[in-house]
C-alpha positions as CSV (number, residue, x, y, z in Angstrom):
1,X,-17.9,41.5,80.5
2,X,-14.2,41.3,79.6
3,X,-14.0,38.0,81.3
4,X,-16.9,36.7,79.4
5,X,-15.4,37.9,76.2
6,X,-12.1,36.2,77.0
7,X,-13.9,33.0,77.9
8,X,-15.8,32.8,74.7
9,X,-12.7,33.7,72.7
10,X,-10.9,30.8,74.3
11,X,-13.7,28.4,73.5
12,X,-13.8,29.4,69.9
13,X,-10.0,28.9,69.6
14,X,-10.3,25.4,71.1
15,X,-13.1,24.5,68.7
16,X,-11.1,25.8,65.7
17,X,-8.0,24.0,67.0
18,X,-9.9,20.7,67.2
19,X,-11.2,21.1,63.6
20,X,-7.9,21.7,62.1
21,X,-6.3,19.0,64.2
22,X,-8.7,16.4,62.9
23,X,-9.0,17.6,59.3
24,X,-12.3,18.1,57.4
25,X,-13.2,14.4,57.4
26,X,-12.3,13.7,61.0
27,X,-9.0,12.1,60.1
28,X,-5.8,13.0,61.8
29,X,-3.7,15.5,59.8
30,X,-0.6,14.2,58.2
31,X,1.6,16.5,60.3
32,X,0.6,17.9,63.7
33,X,0.3,21.7,63.8
34,X,1.9,23.7,66.7
35,X,-0.7,25.1,69.2
36,X,-1.3,28.8,68.5
37,X,-0.7,31.3,71.3
38,X,-3.7,33.4,72.2
39,X,-2.9,37.1,72.1
40,X,-5.5,39.4,73.6
41,X,-5.6,42.9,72.2
42,X,-8.0,44.9,74.4
43,X,-8.5,47.7,71.9
44,X,-9.9,45.3,69.2
45,X,-12.8,42.9,69.9
46,X,-11.6,39.5,68.8
47,X,-15.2,38.3,68.3
48,X,-18.4,40.2,67.6
49,X,-21.1,38.9,69.9
50,X,-24.8,39.8,70.0
51,X,-25.7,42.1,72.9
52,X,-26.8,39.4,75.3
53,X,-25.2,37.5,78.1
54,X,-26.3,34.1,76.7
55,X,-23.5,32.2,75.0
56,X,-24.0,31.5,71.3
57,X,-23.3,27.9,70.1
58,X,-20.9,27.6,67.3
59,X,-21.8,25.0,64.7
60,X,-19.3,22.7,62.9
61,X,-18.6,23.5,59.3
62,X,-20.7,21.7,56.7
63,X,-18.7,19.2,54.6
64,X,-19.7,19.1,50.9
65,X,-18.4,15.9,49.2
66,X,-16.5,16.5,46.0
67,X,-17.7,14.6,42.9
68,X,-15.6,11.6,42.3
69,X,-13.4,11.5,39.1
70,X,-13.6,8.2,37.2
71,X,-10.3,6.6,36.9
72,X,-9.5,4.7,33.6
73,X,-8.3,1.3,34.3
74,X,-6.1,-0.1,31.6
75,X,-7.1,-3.6,30.5
76,X,-4.4,-6.2,30.9
77,X,-2.5,-7.0,27.7
78,X,-0.9,-10.2,26.4
79,X,2.8,-10.3,25.7
80,X,3.8,-8.5,22.4
81,X,2.8,-10.6,19.4
82,X,2.1,-9.7,15.8
83,X,-1.4,-10.9,14.9
84,X,-2.0,-10.1,11.3
85,X,-4.2,-10.8,8.3
86,X,-3.4,-10.4,4.6
87,X,-6.0,-8.4,2.6
88,X,-5.6,-9.0,-1.1
89,X,-6.7,-6.7,-3.9
90,X,-8.3,-9.4,-6.1
91,X,-11.3,-9.4,-3.7
92,X,-13.3,-6.7,-2.0
93,X,-12.1,-5.6,1.3
94,X,-10.8,-2.0,1.2
95,X,-12.0,-0.5,-2.1
96,X,-14.7,1.7,-0.6
97,X,-15.0,3.5,2.7
98,X,-17.6,1.1,3.9
99,X,-15.4,-1.9,3.1
100,X,-12.6,-0.4,5.0
101,X,-14.8,0.3,8.0
102,X,-16.0,-3.3,7.9
103,X,-12.5,-4.6,7.6
104,X,-11.3,-2.6,10.7
105,X,-14.3,-3.7,12.7
106,X,-13.7,-7.3,11.9
107,X,-9.9,-7.2,12.7
108,X,-10.6,-5.4,16.0
109,X,-13.3,-7.9,17.0
110,X,-10.7,-10.7,16.4
111,X,-8.1,-8.9,18.5
112,X,-5.7,-8.6,15.6
113,X,-3.2,-5.7,15.5
114,X,-1.8,-5.6,12.0
115,X,-3.1,-5.5,8.4
116,X,-1.0,-6.4,5.3
117,X,-3.0,-4.7,2.5
118,X,-2.3,-5.2,-1.2
119,X,-2.1,-1.7,-2.6
120,X,-0.2,-2.6,-5.8
121,X,-1.2,-5.6,-7.9
122,X,0.5,-5.3,-11.3
123,X,2.3,-2.1,-11.8
124,X,-0.7,-0.1,-10.6
125,X,-1.9,1.6,-7.4
126,X,-4.8,1.7,-5.0
127,X,-3.6,5.0,-3.6
128,X,-3.5,8.5,-5.2
129,X,-0.1,10.0,-4.4
130,X,2.0,8.0,-6.8
131,X,3.5,8.1,-10.3
132,X,2.0,4.7,-11.2
133,X,-1.4,4.5,-12.9
134,X,-4.6,3.8,-10.9
135,X,-5.6,0.2,-10.7
136,X,-8.0,-0.9,-13.4
137,X,-10.5,-2.1,-10.9
138,X,-14.2,-1.3,-11.4
139,X,-14.8,-2.0,-7.7
140,X,-12.5,0.7,-6.6
141,X,-14.5,3.8,-5.7
142,X,-13.8,6.7,-8.1
143,X,-11.3,9.2,-6.5
144,X,-11.0,7.1,-3.4
145,X,-7.6,6.9,-1.8
146,X,-7.9,3.5,-0.2
147,X,-4.6,3.6,1.5
148,X,-5.0,7.0,3.1
149,X,-8.5,6.3,4.4
150,X,-7.3,3.0,5.8
151,X,-4.3,4.5,7.6
152,X,-6.4,7.3,9.1
153,X,-9.1,5.0,10.5
154,X,-6.8,2.1,11.5
155,X,-4.6,4.4,13.6
156,X,-7.6,5.9,15.4
157,X,-9.0,4.9,18.7
158,X,-7.7,2.8,21.6
159,X,-7.3,-0.4,19.5
160,X,-4.7,0.9,17.0
161,X,-4.1,-1.4,14.0
162,X,-0.8,-1.3,12.0
163,X,-1.0,-0.9,8.3
164,X,1.6,-2.5,6.1
165,X,1.5,-1.6,2.4
166,X,1.8,-4.9,0.5
167,X,3.2,-4.5,-3.1
168,X,3.6,-7.2,-5.7
169,X,7.2,-6.4,-6.5
170,X,8.1,-7.9,-9.8
171,X,4.8,-8.8,-11.5
172,X,4.0,-6.0,-13.9
173,X,0.9,-7.1,-15.9
174,X,-1.6,-10.0,-15.9
175,X,-3.5,-10.0,-19.2
176,X,-1.7,-11.8,-22.0
177,X,-3.1,-10.1,-25.0
178,X,-4.6,-6.9,-23.6
179,X,-2.2,-4.1,-22.5
180,X,-2.9,-1.7,-19.7
181,X,-5.1,1.3,-20.6
182,X,-2.8,3.9,-19.1
183,X,-0.1,5.0,-21.6
184,X,2.4,5.6,-18.8
185,X,2.1,2.1,-17.4
186,X,5.5,0.5,-17.4
187,X,4.3,-2.5,-19.4
188,X,3.4,-0.1,-22.2
189,X,6.8,1.7,-21.9
190,X,9.1,-1.3,-21.3
191,X,7.1,-4.4,-22.2
192,X,6.5,-6.3,-25.4
193,X,6.4,-3.3,-27.7
194,X,9.8,-2.0,-26.5
195,X,13.0,-2.7,-28.4
196,X,15.3,-5.2,-26.7
197,X,17.5,-2.5,-25.1
198,X,14.5,-0.9,-23.5
199,X,12.7,-4.0,-22.4
200,X,12.4,-4.7,-18.7
201,X,10.6,-8.0,-19.0
202,X,11.9,-11.2,-17.5
203,X,12.1,-13.7,-20.3
204,X,12.7,-17.4,-20.6
205,X,15.8,-18.9,-22.2
206,X,13.8,-19.3,-25.5
207,X,12.7,-15.6,-25.4
208,X,9.1,-16.2,-24.1
209,X,7.9,-13.4,-21.7
210,X,4.5,-14.8,-20.7
211,X,5.0,-16.6,-17.4
212,X,2.1,-19.0,-17.4
213,X,0.0,-21.3,-19.4
214,X,-2.8,-20.2,-21.8
215,X,-4.4,-17.0,-20.6
216,X,-3.4,-17.6,-17.0
217,X,-0.1,-16.1,-16.1
218,X,1.9,-12.9,-15.4
219,X,4.5,-10.7,-17.1
220,X,7.4,-10.2,-14.7
221,X,10.1,-7.5,-14.5
222,X,13.7,-8.8,-14.4
223,X,15.6,-8.0,-11.2
224,X,18.9,-8.3,-13.2
225,X,18.1,-5.1,-15.1
226,X,19.4,-2.0,-13.3
227,X,16.5,0.2,-14.5
228,X,14.0,-2.3,-13.0
229,X,15.8,-2.1,-9.7
230,X,15.8,1.7,-9.7
231,X,12.2,2.0,-10.7
232,X,11.0,-0.7,-8.3
233,X,12.9,0.9,-5.4
234,X,11.4,4.3,-6.2
235,X,7.9,2.9,-6.0
236,X,8.5,1.9,-2.4
237,X,10.2,5.1,-1.4
238,X,7.6,7.3,-3.0
239,X,4.9,5.5,-1.0
240,X,6.9,6.0,2.2
241,X,7.3,9.7,1.5
242,X,3.6,10.2,1.0
243,X,1.9,7.8,3.5
244,X,2.3,7.1,7.2
245,X,2.4,3.4,6.9
246,X,3.8,1.2,9.6
247,X,5.6,-1.0,7.1
248,X,6.2,-1.9,3.5
249,X,5.7,-5.5,2.5
250,X,7.5,-7.1,-0.5
251,X,5.7,-9.9,-2.3
252,X,6.7,-11.9,-5.3
253,X,10.3,-10.8,-5.2
254,X,11.7,-13.9,-6.9
255,X,12.0,-15.5,-10.3
256,X,9.0,-17.3,-11.8
257,X,8.4,-20.8,-10.5
258,X,7.3,-22.4,-13.7
259,X,10.1,-24.1,-15.7
260,X,12.6,-23.6,-12.8
261,X,15.9,-21.8,-13.6
262,X,14.9,-21.1,-17.2
263,X,13.8,-17.5,-16.4
264,X,15.9,-14.3,-16.1
265,X,17.1,-14.0,-19.7
266,X,16.4,-10.3,-20.3
267,X,19.0,-9.2,-22.8
268,X,20.4,-6.5,-20.5
269,X,20.7,-9.1,-17.6
270,X,22.5,-11.6,-19.8
271,X,24.9,-8.9,-21.1
272,X,25.7,-7.9,-17.5
273,X,26.4,-11.4,-16.5
274,X,28.6,-12.1,-19.6
275,X,30.6,-8.9,-18.9
276,X,31.0,-9.8,-15.2
277,X,32.4,-13.2,-15.8
278,X,34.2,-12.5,-19.1
279,X,31.9,-14.7,-21.2
280,X,31.4,-14.3,-24.9
281,X,28.9,-11.5,-25.4
282,X,27.2,-13.3,-28.3
283,X,26.2,-16.3,-26.0
284,X,23.8,-16.9,-23.2
285,X,24.5,-19.1,-20.2
286,X,22.9,-22.5,-19.7
287,X,19.9,-22.4,-17.2
288,X,21.9,-24.7,-14.9
289,X,25.2,-23.0,-15.1
290,X,26.2,-22.6,-11.4
291,X,27.6,-19.1,-11.9
292,X,24.5,-18.0,-13.7
293,X,22.2,-19.4,-11.0
294,X,24.2,-17.7,-8.2
295,X,24.3,-14.4,-10.1
296,X,20.5,-14.4,-10.5
297,X,20.0,-15.3,-6.9
298,X,22.2,-12.3,-6.0
299,X,20.1,-10.0,-8.1
300,X,17.0,-10.8,-6.0
301,X,19.0,-10.3,-2.7
302,X,20.5,-7.1,-4.0
303,X,17.0,-5.7,-4.8
304,X,15.8,-6.5,-1.3
305,X,18.9,-5.0,0.3
306,X,18.6,-1.8,-1.7
307,X,15.0,-1.3,-0.7
308,X,15.7,-2.0,2.9
309,X,18.7,0.3,3.2
310,X,17.0,3.2,1.4
311,X,13.7,2.8,3.2
312,X,15.5,2.7,6.6
313,X,17.4,5.8,5.7
314,X,14.2,7.6,4.9
315,X,12.1,6.2,7.8
316,X,14.1,4.2,10.3
317,X,11.0,3.1,12.3
318,X,9.1,1.6,9.3
319,X,9.0,-2.2,9.1
320,X,10.5,-3.7,6.0
321,X,9.2,-7.2,5.5
322,X,8.6,-9.8,2.8
323,X,6.3,-12.7,2.1
324,X,8.5,-15.6,1.1
325,X,7.8,-19.0,-0.4
326,X,8.2,-22.4,1.3
327,X,6.8,-25.3,-0.8
328,X,7.3,-29.0,-0.4
329,X,8.0,-31.0,2.7
330,X,10.6,-28.6,4.1
331,X,14.1,-28.8,5.5
332,X,15.1,-30.6,8.6
333,X,18.6,-29.3,9.1
334,X,20.4,-26.0,8.2
335,X,22.2,-27.9,5.4
336,X,18.9,-28.8,3.8
337,X,18.2,-25.2,2.9
338,X,20.0,-25.2,-0.4
339,X,17.9,-28.1,-1.7
340,X,14.6,-26.3,-1.0
341,X,12.5,-24.6,-3.7
342,X,13.0,-21.0,-2.5
343,X,16.8,-21.3,-2.8
344,X,17.1,-23.7,-5.6
345,X,14.2,-23.0,-8.0
346,X,13.0,-19.4,-7.6
347,X,16.3,-18.1,-6.4
348,X,14.9,-16.5,-3.3
349,X,17.6,-16.9,-0.6
350,X,15.5,-15.6,2.2
351,X,17.5,-17.3,4.9
352,X,20.5,-15.1,4.0
353,X,18.2,-12.0,4.3
354,X,17.6,-13.0,7.9
355,X,21.2,-13.6,8.5
356,X,22.4,-10.4,7.0
357,X,19.5,-8.4,8.6
358,X,18.2,-6.8,5.4
359,X,14.6,-7.3,6.5
360,X,13.0,-6.6,9.9
361,X,11.1,-9.9,9.7
362,X,9.8,-12.3,7.1
363,X,6.4,-13.9,6.7
364,X,7.0,-17.4,5.2
365,X,3.9,-18.5,3.4
366,X,3.3,-21.8,5.2
367,X,0.2,-22.6,3.2
368,X,-0.5,-26.3,3.9
369,X,-3.7,-28.3,4.3
370,X,-4.3,-29.8,7.7
371,X,-3.9,-33.4,6.5
372,X,-1.6,-36.1,7.8
373,X,1.0,-35.4,5.1
374,X,0.8,-31.6,4.6
375,X,0.2,-31.0,8.3
376,X,3.6,-32.6,8.9
377,X,5.1,-30.4,6.2
378,X,3.6,-27.4,8.0
379,X,5.2,-28.4,11.3
380,X,8.6,-29.1,9.7
381,X,8.7,-25.8,7.9
382,X,7.5,-23.7,10.9
383,X,9.9,-25.3,13.3
384,X,12.8,-24.8,10.9
385,X,11.9,-21.2,10.4
386,X,11.9,-20.5,14.2
387,X,15.2,-22.3,14.5
388,X,16.9,-20.3,11.7
389,X,16.0,-16.7,12.2
390,X,19.5,-15.4,11.9
391,X,19.6,-11.8,13.3
392,X,15.9,-11.1,12.6
393,X,12.6,-12.8,13.2
394,X,9.7,-14.6,11.5
395,X,6.0,-14.2,11.5
396,X,4.5,-17.6,10.6
397,X,2.0,-17.3,7.7
398,X,-0.9,-19.6,7.7
399,X,-3.0,-20.6,4.6
400,X,-6.3,-20.6,6.5
401,X,-8.1,-20.3,3.2
402,X,-7.1,-24.0,2.6
403,X,-8.6,-25.3,5.8
404,X,-11.8,-25.5,7.8
405,X,-12.1,-23.3,10.9
406,X,-11.0,-26.2,13.1
407,X,-8.0,-27.0,10.9
408,X,-7.0,-23.4,10.8
409,X,-7.3,-23.0,14.6
410,X,-5.3,-26.2,15.1
411,X,-2.4,-24.8,13.0
412,X,-2.7,-21.5,14.7
413,X,-2.3,-23.1,18.1
414,X,0.8,-25.1,17.0
415,X,2.4,-22.0,15.3
416,X,1.9,-19.8,18.4
417,X,3.5,-22.5,20.6
418,X,6.8,-22.2,18.7
419,X,7.5,-18.7,20.0
420,X,7.8,-16.8,16.7
421,X,7.3,-13.0,16.5
422,X,3.7,-13.6,15.6
423,X,1.3,-15.2,13.1
424,X,-0.5,-14.0,10.0
425,X,-3.6,-15.5,8.2
426,X,-4.3,-15.6,4.5
427,X,-6.7,-14.2,3.9
428,X,-9.3,-11.7,5.0
429,X,-11.4,-12.4,1.9
430,X,-11.4,-16.1,2.5
431,X,-10.6,-16.6,6.2
432,X,-11.3,-20.3,6.0
433,X,-12.1,-22.8,3.3
434,X,-15.8,-22.7,4.3
435,X,-16.1,-19.0,4.2
436,X,-15.4,-18.2,0.5
437,X,-18.5,-16.2,-0.4
438,X,-19.7,-16.6,3.2
439,X,-22.1,-14.2,4.9
440,X,-21.0,-11.4,7.2
441,X,-22.5,-13.3,10.1
442,X,-20.4,-16.4,9.4
443,X,-17.3,-14.3,9.0
444,X,-18.0,-12.6,12.3
445,X,-18.4,-16.0,13.9
446,X,-14.9,-16.9,12.8
447,X,-13.6,-13.6,14.2
448,X,-15.2,-14.6,17.5
449,X,-13.3,-17.9,17.3
450,X,-10.1,-16.0,16.8
451,X,-10.9,-13.8,19.8
452,X,-11.3,-16.9,21.9
453,X,-7.6,-17.7,21.0
454,X,-6.4,-14.0,21.2
455,X,-8.4,-13.4,24.5
456,X,-6.7,-10.1,25.2
457,X,-5.2,-7.5,23.0
458,X,-1.4,-7.6,22.5
459,X,1.0,-4.8,21.5
460,X,3.0,-5.2,18.4
461,X,6.6,-6.3,19.0
462,X,9.4,-3.7,18.8
463,X,11.5,-3.8,15.6
464,X,15.1,-4.9,15.7
465,X,17.8,-2.2,15.4
466,X,18.6,-1.3,11.8
467,X,21.8,-2.3,10.2
468,X,24.9,-0.4,11.3
469,X,25.2,0.9,7.7
470,X,21.9,2.6,8.1
471,X,22.4,3.8,11.7
472,X,25.5,5.7,10.6
């Protein structure tokens, strides 16, 4: 009986050894195990057997397959590229929750990754946490914080969209004879009714403050007035403190384009210039005085610089950008720049902003029709911009609202081929010339055409390092 017990014990050991040697799935183990030594202890039965002399077969263990865990496979992405659309506040687009939901769905369906949304039109706000009055817009849902809702929903989900807060920088009011309803609006405090020392308005050399013709125009703030600079900078910084935006976007940071060079005659600005250059305080400079032109151009650049430096000190990772004008047939060489309208007429020296690095990138508004003449202007400007980025970058802005879908897509293809940081379309409200007032189905069809260009999603490019003055 003892021999039988030892025989059976040995068989069991060999069976167990074979199981562990092959592993549970019959595959050789990764590392061989040493053969165990059989030790017989007569006083302890190693195996309980039924009281019979017949051997009992030992069955192999049953293998139960583990449920498979699905593995998420990341979809391939295109190279980093900013793909943006401007969303203006003079049309619907983000003034109710349903409009925001529709905007986000449209942008995602087109494989875009950034939205530049106008949350300040004329010294007012489409967001709640601000010291400026709420926009007088009957289409804005009561109590609705359009910016906050937009940020929350744009940042959700796998296809995150950047939100850049677009603010009209110097325009302060848009109705010639009807003042704002809010008593704390800056136009009511520092506009036409203010005494000259308290006025912040940009005026023409003849004292006119209405920048326009008839009832169509704008009242501007003058960037040569220190209080204008402080207030305007505070508007941007307050927004950054209260909202998790991906960027702040400066628009209309320039002098008025009508009657070139005749604007900027706010009494405080003129007095500062006269003091700086030792001029007679009872006089005002001629519109074409070279020193006066350069001084005004410096006021615009100084405003941009101050906003950039303070914004970066507050939130280093936020993008500071600006929409800048082009106009005309465009430069062909670097020396042509000083003869172009941005530099010479509205005193917006945005090439120097790129060179100095006081923006993260610019969005030149290359709004040209896809015709033989203007198409050539578009190509000249965009090529020049890519060749003159200084220490920063450009995102090429396309006026798709001026062109058919085919014309817009043709410009889009040429712009992308230049290797800029990205592209932006104006606008969401009028994506192409044919879609002003178009149906949702037609707008969605254009989104599908954009997706055929932007076949795969793309990450947003990294920002350049901030200026050393900020980094310290």
